[in-house]
C-alpha positions as CSV (number, residue, x, y, z in Angstrom):
1,X,201.8,93.5,113.2
2,X,203.8,94.7,116.1
3,X,202.4,98.3,115.6
4,X,198.9,96.9,115.6
5,X,199.6,95.1,118.9
6,X,201.2,98.2,120.4
7,X,198.0,100.0,119.6
8,X,195.9,97.4,121.4
9,X,194.7,95.3,118.4
10,X,194.2,91.6,118.6
11,X,196.3,90.2,115.7
12,X,195.5,86.9,114.0
13,X,197.9,85.9,111.2
14,X,197.4,83.4,108.3
15,X,200.0,81.2,106.7
16,X,200.1,77.8,105.1
17,X,203.5,77.0,106.6
18,X,203.6,75.7,110.2
19,X,207.0,77.2,110.8
20,X,205.9,80.6,109.6
21,X,202.9,80.4,111.9
22,X,205.2,79.8,114.9
23,X,207.4,82.7,113.8
24,X,204.3,85.0,113.5
25,X,203.3,84.2,117.1
26,X,206.9,84.7,118.2
27,X,206.8,88.2,116.6
28,X,203.6,89.1,118.5
29,X,200.5,87.6,116.8
30,X,197.9,86.5,119.2
31,X,197.2,83.6,117.0
32,X,198.3,82.1,113.7
33,X,195.8,80.1,111.6
34,X,196.5,77.7,108.7
35,X,195.1,79.5,105.6
36,X,194.4,76.1,104.0
37,X,192.2,74.9,106.8
38,X,188.9,73.6,105.6
39,X,187.2,75.3,108.5
40,X,189.1,78.6,108.1
41,X,186.1,80.9,108.9
42,X,185.4,79.0,112.1
43,X,189.1,79.1,113.2
44,X,189.2,82.9,112.5
45,X,186.0,83.5,114.5
46,X,187.5,81.5,117.4
47,X,190.8,83.3,117.2
48,X,189.1,86.7,117.2
49,X,186.7,85.7,119.9
50,X,183.9,86.7,117.6
51,X,184.4,88.8,114.5
52,X,187.1,91.1,113.2
53,X,187.0,94.9,113.1
54,X,189.9,95.3,110.6
55,X,191.4,92.8,108.2
56,X,194.6,93.6,106.3
57,X,195.0,91.3,103.4
58,X,197.8,90.9,100.9
59,X,196.4,87.7,99.3
60,X,192.9,88.6,98.2
61,X,191.3,86.2,95.7
62,X,189.3,83.4,97.5
63,X,190.0,84.8,100.9
64,X,188.0,88.0,100.6
65,X,184.6,86.2,101.0
66,X,185.9,84.4,104.0
67,X,187.0,87.7,105.6
68,X,183.6,89.2,104.8
69,X,182.0,86.3,106.6
70,X,184.0,86.9,109.8
71,X,184.0,90.7,109.8
72,X,181.9,92.6,112.3
73,X,179.3,95.0,111.2
74,X,180.9,98.3,110.1
75,X,184.4,96.8,110.0
76,X,187.1,97.4,107.4
77,X,188.9,95.1,105.0
78,X,192.0,96.4,103.4
79,X,193.4,94.6,100.4
80,X,197.0,95.4,99.6
81,X,198.6,94.4,96.3
């Protein structure tokens, strides 16, 4: 996350836990969104100011479709794990 920021990326992190979201912002995330939010896609689009060019995901499962819905054309989604 810090490397991405150092390279000029806008970083939006996801977590179910409010304390972890605060820690993610303290570590350099531009925003941290509740991954259990009913309107997750809308919150991600707002946090990115549009769509995402790169998504790095270590959760996969039901989140992949949500990432596809907020990704810009010709973006990349990396699933790890």
